[in-house]
C-alpha positions as CSV (number, residue, x, y, z in Angstrom):
1,M,-86.4,54.6,-50.7
2,S,-89.7,53.6,-52.3
3,L,-90.8,50.1,-51.7
4,D,-92.3,49.7,-55.2
5,R,-88.7,49.4,-56.4
6,L,-88.0,46.4,-54.2
7,Q,-87.7,42.9,-55.4
8,K,-89.7,40.2,-53.7
9,T,-92.1,42.3,-51.6
10,I,-94.6,40.6,-49.3
11,H,-97.6,42.6,-48.3
12,N,-99.5,42.4,-45.0
13,P,-98.0,39.2,-43.7
14,V,-99.8,37.5,-40.8
15,I,-97.8,37.6,-37.6
16,P,-96.3,35.4,-36.4
17,Y,-94.6,35.1,-39.8
18,T,-92.0,32.6,-40.9
19,G,-90.9,32.7,-44.5
20,T,-88.0,31.2,-46.6
21,I,-85.4,33.7,-47.9
22,I,-85.2,32.6,-51.5
23,G,-81.6,32.3,-52.5
24,G,-80.3,33.2,-49.0
25,L,-78.7,36.4,-48.1
26,L,-75.6,37.9,-49.9
27,P,-73.5,40.9,-48.8
28,G,-74.9,44.1,-50.3
29,E,-78.5,43.0,-50.0
30,L,-81.2,44.8,-48.0
31,V,-84.2,43.6,-46.0
32,V,-86.7,46.4,-45.6
33,I,-89.6,46.1,-43.2
34,K,-92.4,48.7,-43.0
35,G,-94.9,48.4,-40.2
36,S,-96.3,49.9,-37.0
37,V,-96.2,49.3,-33.3
38,P,-99.6,48.6,-31.6
39,D,-100.5,50.7,-28.6
40,D,-100.5,47.7,-26.3
41,A,-97.1,46.3,-27.6
42,D,-94.7,44.9,-25.0
43,R,-92.1,43.6,-27.5
44,F,-91.6,42.2,-31.0
45,Q,-88.7,40.5,-32.7
46,V,-87.2,39.9,-36.2
47,D,-85.2,36.7,-36.4
48,F,-82.8,35.8,-39.2
49,Q,-83.0,32.0,-38.8
50,C,-81.1,28.9,-40.0
51,G,-84.2,26.9,-40.8
52,S,-87.8,27.0,-39.5
53,S,-87.8,24.1,-37.1
54,T,-89.5,24.7,-33.7
55,E,-88.6,21.3,-32.0
56,P,-85.7,21.5,-31.6
57,R,-85.7,25.3,-32.2
58,A,-83.7,26.4,-35.3
59,D,-80.5,28.4,-34.7
60,V,-81.1,32.2,-34.9
61,A,-78.2,34.0,-36.4
62,F,-79.5,37.5,-35.6
63,H,-82.3,38.1,-33.1
64,F,-83.4,41.8,-33.2
65,N,-85.8,42.4,-30.3
66,P,-87.3,45.8,-29.4
67,R,-88.8,45.8,-25.8
68,F,-91.1,48.5,-24.6
69,K,-91.1,48.1,-20.8
70,R,-89.9,51.1,-18.8
71,S,-87.8,53.4,-21.1
72,G,-87.4,50.6,-23.7
73,C,-84.4,48.9,-25.3
74,I,-83.4,46.7,-28.2
75,V,-81.8,43.4,-27.4
76,C,-79.7,41.6,-30.1
77,N,-78.4,38.1,-29.7
78,T,-77.7,34.7,-31.4
79,L,-79.2,31.3,-30.6
80,K,-77.0,28.3,-31.2
81,E,-77.9,24.7,-30.4
82,G,-80.7,25.9,-28.1
83,R,-78.5,28.3,-26.1
84,W,-78.5,32.1,-26.3
85,G,-75.1,33.9,-26.4
86,S,-74.3,37.2,-24.8
87,E,-76.8,40.0,-25.3
88,E,-76.0,43.2,-27.0
89,I,-78.4,45.9,-25.7
90,T,-79.1,49.3,-27.3
91,Y,-80.9,51.9,-25.2
92,Q,-81.5,54.2,-28.2
93,M,-85.2,53.5,-28.9
94,P,-86.5,54.6,-32.3
95,F,-89.8,52.7,-32.1
96,Q,-92.9,54.2,-30.5
97,K,-96.2,52.7,-29.6
98,G,-98.9,53.7,-32.1
99,K,-96.3,54.9,-34.6
100,T,-95.1,53.6,-38.0
101,F,-91.5,52.6,-38.7
102,E,-89.2,51.5,-41.5
103,I,-86.4,49.1,-40.6
104,V,-83.5,48.5,-43.1
105,F,-81.2,45.6,-42.4
106,M,-78.1,45.9,-44.6
107,V,-76.3,42.6,-45.0
108,L,-72.5,43.1,-45.0
109,K,-69.7,40.5,-45.3
110,N,-68.9,40.6,-41.5
111,K,-72.0,42.1,-39.9
112,F,-75.6,43.4,-40.2
113,Q,-76.1,47.2,-40.2
114,V,-79.5,48.4,-39.0
115,S,-81.2,51.7,-39.6
116,V,-84.7,52.7,-38.5
117,N,-86.6,55.6,-40.0
118,K,-83.6,56.5,-42.1
119,K,-81.3,56.9,-39.1
120,H,-78.4,54.5,-38.3
121,L,-79.1,52.4,-35.2
122,L,-76.7,49.6,-34.7
123,L,-74.2,47.1,-36.0
124,Y,-74.2,43.4,-35.2
125,N,-71.2,41.2,-36.1
126,H,-72.0,37.8,-37.6
127,R,-71.7,35.0,-35.0
128,V,-73.1,32.4,-37.5
129,N,-72.0,32.0,-41.1
130,L,-74.1,34.1,-43.4
131,E,-74.6,31.2,-45.8
132,R,-76.7,29.3,-43.1
133,I,-79.4,32.0,-42.9
134,D,-82.4,30.9,-45.0
135,T,-85.5,31.9,-43.0
136,L,-87.0,35.2,-41.7
137,G,-89.2,35.2,-38.7
138,I,-91.3,38.1,-37.3
139,Y,-93.0,37.5,-33.9
140,G,-94.7,39.5,-31.1
141,K,-97.0,42.5,-31.0
142,V,-96.3,44.3,-34.3
143,Q,-98.1,45.0,-37.6
144,I,-96.2,44.7,-40.9
145,Q,-97.4,46.4,-44.1
146,T,-94.5,45.4,-46.3
147,L,-91.5,43.1,-46.2
148,G,-89.1,43.5,-49.0
149,F,-85.8,41.9,-50.1
150,V,-83.5,43.9,-52.4
151,S,-80.9,41.8,-54.3
152,N,-77.5,43.4,-54.9
153,N,-78.0,42.6,-58.6
154,S,-81.6,43.9,-58.8
155,L,-80.8,47.4,-59.8
156,Q,-78.4,49.0,-62.2
157,S,-75.5,50.7,-60.4
158,S,-76.5,54.2,-61.1
159,Q,-80.1,53.6,-60.0
160,A,-78.9,51.7,-57.0
161,S,-76.6,54.6,-56.0
162,S,-79.4,57.1,-56.3
163,L,-81.4,55.0,-53.9
164,G,-78.5,54.5,-51.5
165,I,-78.5,50.8,-52.2
166,P,-74.9,49.5,-52.2
167,K,-74.0,47.7,-55.4
168,I,-71.0,45.5,-54.5
169,N,-68.8,45.2,-57.6
170,S,-67.0,41.9,-57.2
171,E,-67.7,38.5,-58.8
172,N,-68.5,36.6,-55.7
173,G,-70.9,39.3,-54.2
174,E,-68.6,40.0,-51.3
175,V,-67.7,43.5,-50.2
176,P,-64.2,44.3,-51.5
177,D,-61.6,44.4,-48.7
178,G,-60.5,47.9,-49.6
179,S,-56.9,46.9,-50.6
180,Q,-57.3,48.3,-54.1
181,L,-58.2,51.8,-52.9
182,V,-55.6,53.1,-50.5
183,V,-56.3,56.2,-48.3
184,P,-55.1,58.9,-48.8
185,Y,-56.7,58.6,-52.2
186,I,-56.4,61.1,-55.0
187,T,-57.6,60.8,-58.5
188,R,-58.3,62.9,-61.5
189,L,-62.0,62.9,-62.5
190,N,-62.9,61.4,-65.8
191,S,-64.5,64.7,-66.8
192,S,-64.5,68.2,-65.3
193,L,-67.4,69.1,-63.0
194,C,-70.7,70.3,-64.4
195,P,-74.3,70.5,-63.3
196,G,-75.8,66.9,-63.3
197,W,-72.5,65.3,-62.2
198,T,-72.5,62.8,-59.3
199,V,-69.8,61.1,-57.4
200,A,-70.5,58.0,-55.2
201,I,-68.0,57.0,-52.5
202,K,-68.5,53.7,-50.7
203,G,-66.5,52.9,-47.6
204,E,-66.4,51.8,-44.0
205,V,-65.8,54.1,-41.0
206,N,-62.9,52.8,-38.9
207,T,-64.0,51.7,-35.4
208,N,-61.7,54.2,-33.7
209,S,-62.3,56.9,-36.3
210,N,-61.8,60.6,-35.5
211,S,-62.7,62.1,-38.9
212,F,-62.3,61.8,-42.6
213,T,-62.3,64.3,-45.5
214,V,-63.5,64.5,-49.1
215,N,-62.2,67.3,-51.2
216,L,-63.1,68.4,-54.7
217,K,-60.4,70.6,-56.1
218,S,-58.6,72.1,-59.1
219,S,-55.3,70.7,-60.4
220,D,-54.0,74.2,-61.4
221,S,-54.2,75.9,-58.0
222,K,-54.4,75.1,-54.2
223,D,-58.2,75.9,-54.3
224,I,-60.6,73.4,-52.7
225,A,-64.1,73.9,-54.1
226,L,-65.8,71.6,-51.7
227,H,-64.3,70.3,-48.4
228,L,-66.5,67.7,-46.5
229,N,-65.2,66.8,-43.1
230,P,-67.3,64.6,-40.8
231,R,-65.9,64.5,-37.2
232,M,-67.0,61.5,-35.2
233,K,-66.5,62.4,-31.6
234,P,-68.3,65.8,-31.6
235,K,-70.7,64.5,-34.4
236,V,-70.0,67.6,-36.5
237,F,-70.2,67.6,-40.3
238,V,-67.9,70.5,-41.4
239,R,-68.2,72.0,-44.9
240,N,-65.9,74.7,-46.3
241,S,-63.9,76.0,-49.3
242,F,-60.2,77.0,-49.5
243,L,-59.9,79.9,-51.9
244,Y,-57.2,82.6,-52.4
245,D,-54.9,80.8,-49.9
246,S,-57.4,80.9,-47.0
247,W,-60.4,79.0,-45.6
248,G,-63.8,80.5,-45.7
249,E,-66.6,80.3,-43.1
250,E,-67.4,76.8,-41.9
251,E,-70.9,75.4,-42.3
252,K,-71.8,72.8,-39.7
253,D,-75.5,72.4,-39.3
254,V,-77.1,69.0,-40.0
255,I,-80.4,67.7,-38.5
256,D,-78.9,64.2,-37.9
257,F,-75.2,63.3,-38.0
258,P,-75.1,60.3,-40.4
259,F,-71.9,58.5,-39.5
260,S,-71.0,56.0,-36.8
261,P,-67.8,54.1,-36.1
262,G,-67.7,50.8,-37.9
263,M,-70.6,51.6,-40.3
264,F,-70.7,51.0,-44.1
265,F,-71.7,54.2,-46.0
266,E,-72.4,55.4,-49.5
267,L,-71.8,59.1,-49.7
268,L,-73.3,60.8,-52.8
269,I,-72.3,64.2,-54.0
270,F,-74.6,65.7,-56.7
271,C,-73.5,68.9,-58.4
272,D,-76.4,71.2,-59.2
273,V,-76.4,74.6,-60.9
274,Y,-76.2,76.6,-57.7
275,Q,-75.1,74.1,-55.1
276,Y,-73.9,70.6,-54.1
277,K,-76.4,68.2,-52.6
278,V,-75.0,65.5,-50.3
279,A,-76.8,62.2,-49.3
280,V,-75.6,59.3,-47.1
281,N,-77.1,55.9,-47.5
282,G,-80.0,57.3,-49.5
283,V,-80.9,60.1,-47.1
284,H,-80.4,63.7,-48.1
285,I,-78.1,65.4,-45.5
286,L,-77.1,68.8,-46.7
287,E,-76.7,71.4,-49.4
288,Y,-73.7,73.6,-50.0
289,K,-73.8,76.7,-52.3
290,H,-71.0,77.0,-54.8
291,R,-68.3,79.4,-53.6
292,F,-65.9,78.3,-56.4
293,K,-67.9,79.2,-59.5
294,Q,-65.6,77.9,-62.3
295,L,-67.0,74.3,-62.1
296,G,-65.1,73.3,-65.3
297,K,-61.8,73.7,-63.4
298,I,-62.7,71.2,-60.7
299,N,-61.1,68.0,-61.8
300,M,-59.6,66.3,-58.8
301,L,-61.0,64.2,-55.9
302,E,-59.1,63.6,-52.7
303,I,-60.2,61.4,-49.8
304,T,-58.2,61.2,-46.5
305,G,-58.8,60.1,-43.0
306,D,-60.0,57.2,-40.8
307,I,-62.0,55.1,-43.4
308,Q,-61.6,52.0,-45.5
309,L,-62.4,53.0,-49.1
310,L,-64.3,50.3,-51.0
311,D,-65.5,52.0,-54.3
312,V,-65.4,55.4,-56.0
313,R,-67.5,56.2,-59.1
314,S,-68.8,59.2,-61.0
315,W,-71.3,59.8,-63.7
316,Q,-73.3,62.5,-65.4
317,H,-77.1,62.8,-65.5
318,H,-78.7,59.4,-65.8
319,T,-75.9,57.7,-67.9
320,D,-74.3,54.6,-66.6
321,S,-71.7,55.2,-63.9
322,S,-68.1,54.5,-64.8
323,N,-65.0,54.0,-62.7
324,L,-63.0,57.1,-61.8
325,G,-59.4,57.6,-62.8
């Protein structure tokens, strides 16, 4: 994701920084912070605040606080009426002294989803109404190069999808509840597959999810051209094809498994001349060479498993995306 595409970018803010979030935060928006951790850092924090008052201190809806003592941890919490709630501590530590970072806070209807350096880190359920958040504070030993806000209306849907930015398609800006897309889900594509064709699947992994499956298949046989099957517990991303009444050899290798229970995702499948390319939340994950070569016969999409399905779209080349079905 390139920051030059972001709306409302602030460059080199002085720390401590306190700034108004123009228009508040809506589900589907991103807050992107690029910076670096000084060599002498002990801690820093990013606070999503309800106002900027210091006496009495304004409520903090989401306190994100990396701490570097010992092996390090990240403490998340909420401050209401001067009192901290129960801490949520993550011992996975993606920040390193002397190194740069990129934090992406994705705002969802019921939680924040945080990734660092393009890897999913944590989820934090809202304890304060999202509408109350109007100020962003950054404090402690940290250097910030850019601070950007991406509105969910700032990019066209097809561009947004290519960046991994969720475009929530509902009038009030809320993430749909999934009731209109029932899993198992099967639909006929609005055109047969060809190079330059993309499908975008937006959903949420169930909190107790074991796995889910995405199949691209032909309606005139049992053949499955592309079988994608992320499995949560072993963190294995299986790819395969079902041809001539039998499964082929599984492909499993990925550098980083991109899914976690409870997380929102946008899965992009791009059909190239020789292969499929798959990205999750804007990060390229894998390639899969075509085993089923008659692309024009692939006309069905099937989605099953432990997810809530929010949106499914397809388009060709750089034309506007349109609803499937």
